[in-house]
C-alpha positions as CSV (number, residue, x, y, z in Angstrom):
1,M,19.0,-10.7,18.2
2,L,17.2,-14.0,18.2
3,E,15.9,-15.1,14.8
4,W,13.7,-18.1,14.1
5,P,14.5,-20.4,11.2
6,I,12.2,-20.2,8.2
7,V,10.5,-23.6,8.1
8,A,7.8,-22.8,5.6
9,P,6.5,-19.8,3.7
10,A,4.7,-17.3,6.0
11,P,0.9,-17.8,5.5
12,V,0.5,-14.3,4.2
13,V,3.2,-15.0,1.6
14,S,1.6,-18.2,0.6
15,D,-1.7,-16.4,0.1
16,H,-0.3,-13.5,-1.9
17,T,2.2,-15.5,-4.0
18,A,-0.3,-18.0,-5.3
19,V,-1.1,-15.7,-8.2
20,F,2.5,-16.0,-9.5
21,R,2.6,-19.9,-9.4
22,D,2.0,-20.3,-13.1
23,L,4.8,-17.9,-14.0
24,C,7.4,-20.2,-12.4
25,E,8.9,-23.0,-14.5
26,N,8.6,-25.7,-11.8
27,P,7.7,-26.2,-8.1
28,C,11.2,-25.7,-6.9
29,Q,11.4,-22.2,-8.5
30,F,8.1,-21.3,-6.8
31,W,9.3,-22.7,-3.5
32,H,12.4,-20.5,-3.7
33,F,10.3,-17.5,-4.6
34,Q,8.0,-18.0,-1.6
35,H,10.9,-18.5,0.8
36,Y,12.7,-15.5,-0.5
37,R,9.6,-13.4,0.0
38,T,9.2,-14.8,3.5
39,G,12.7,-13.8,4.4
40,L,12.2,-10.3,3.1
41,S,9.1,-10.0,5.2
42,V,10.3,-11.5,8.5
43,L,14.0,-11.0,8.8
44,P,15.8,-7.8,9.7
45,N,18.9,-8.8,7.6
46,Q,17.4,-9.2,4.2
47,S,20.5,-10.2,2.3
48,L,20.1,-13.3,0.1
49,A,22.9,-15.0,2.0
50,H,21.3,-14.4,5.3
51,I,17.8,-15.5,4.1
52,A,19.4,-18.7,2.7
53,R,21.1,-19.5,6.1
54,C,17.7,-19.1,7.8
55,I,15.8,-21.5,5.6
56,L,15.8,-24.7,7.6
57,D,14.7,-27.0,4.7
58,S,17.4,-26.0,2.3
59,A,19.8,-28.9,1.6
60,D,22.5,-26.4,0.5
61,Q,22.8,-22.7,1.2
62,T,23.4,-21.9,-2.5
63,N,20.0,-23.4,-3.6
64,L,18.1,-20.2,-3.0
65,A,20.6,-18.1,-4.9
66,R,20.7,-20.5,-7.8
67,G,16.9,-20.8,-7.8
68,L,16.5,-17.1,-8.1
69,S,19.4,-16.2,-10.4
70,E,19.8,-19.1,-12.7
71,A,16.1,-19.9,-13.3
72,S,14.6,-18.1,-16.2
73,W,12.2,-15.4,-15.1
74,R,9.8,-13.6,-17.3
75,E,10.3,-10.2,-15.6
76,A,7.7,-8.3,-17.6
77,A,5.1,-11.0,-17.0
78,V,5.9,-11.0,-13.2
79,N,5.7,-7.2,-13.0
80,R,2.4,-7.1,-15.0
81,R,0.9,-9.7,-12.7
82,R,2.2,-7.9,-9.6
83,I,0.6,-4.6,-10.7
84,R,-2.7,-6.3,-11.6
85,F,-2.7,-8.1,-8.2
86,L,-2.0,-4.9,-6.3
87,L,-4.8,-3.0,-8.2
88,Q,-7.3,-5.8,-7.5
89,Q,-6.4,-5.9,-3.8
90,T,-6.7,-2.1,-3.4
91,T,-9.8,-1.5,-5.5
92,S,-12.1,-0.8,-2.5
93,H,-9.6,1.5,-0.9
94,R,-8.6,3.7,-3.8
95,Q,-10.1,7.0,-4.5
96,R,-11.1,8.2,-7.9
97,R,-8.2,9.6,-9.9
98,G,-9.1,13.2,-9.4
99,D,-9.5,12.7,-5.6
100,A,-6.4,10.6,-5.0
101,L,-3.3,12.0,-3.3
102,V,0.1,10.6,-2.6
103,A,1.9,12.1,0.4
104,I,5.7,11.9,0.3
105,D,7.6,12.6,3.5
106,E,11.4,12.6,3.2
107,T,12.3,13.7,6.7
108,L,13.8,10.3,7.5
109,C,15.8,10.1,4.3
110,E,19.5,10.8,4.6
111,H,20.4,14.1,2.9
112,V,23.9,14.6,1.4
113,G,25.5,17.2,-0.7
114,S,26.3,20.9,-0.5
115,L,22.6,22.0,-0.4
116,F,22.1,20.1,2.9
117,D,25.3,21.2,4.8
């Protein structure tokens, strides 16, 4: 399968990650965050090692891993911002609480165990 190198964050990633910029300690951390999100969005193999190999601008394949694992992240703040952003983006599409419905279809999930044999 042909895969294109990641030369820059995907435009949709740039648009949607801008709200997290102030939660990153420095521009490099934000750059790694955007490139990681791009890899998760466009690559079929979404392992960190594979995403790092596909980033064309990376001087060293371990930069992405270090940028994500060694940098300090305020997980709770990132999660709060993520939820707030999702709620803002979906306001016009959501139903009132009493009218809302979540449909769960597990037909494509792998079933294991004695109940499924």
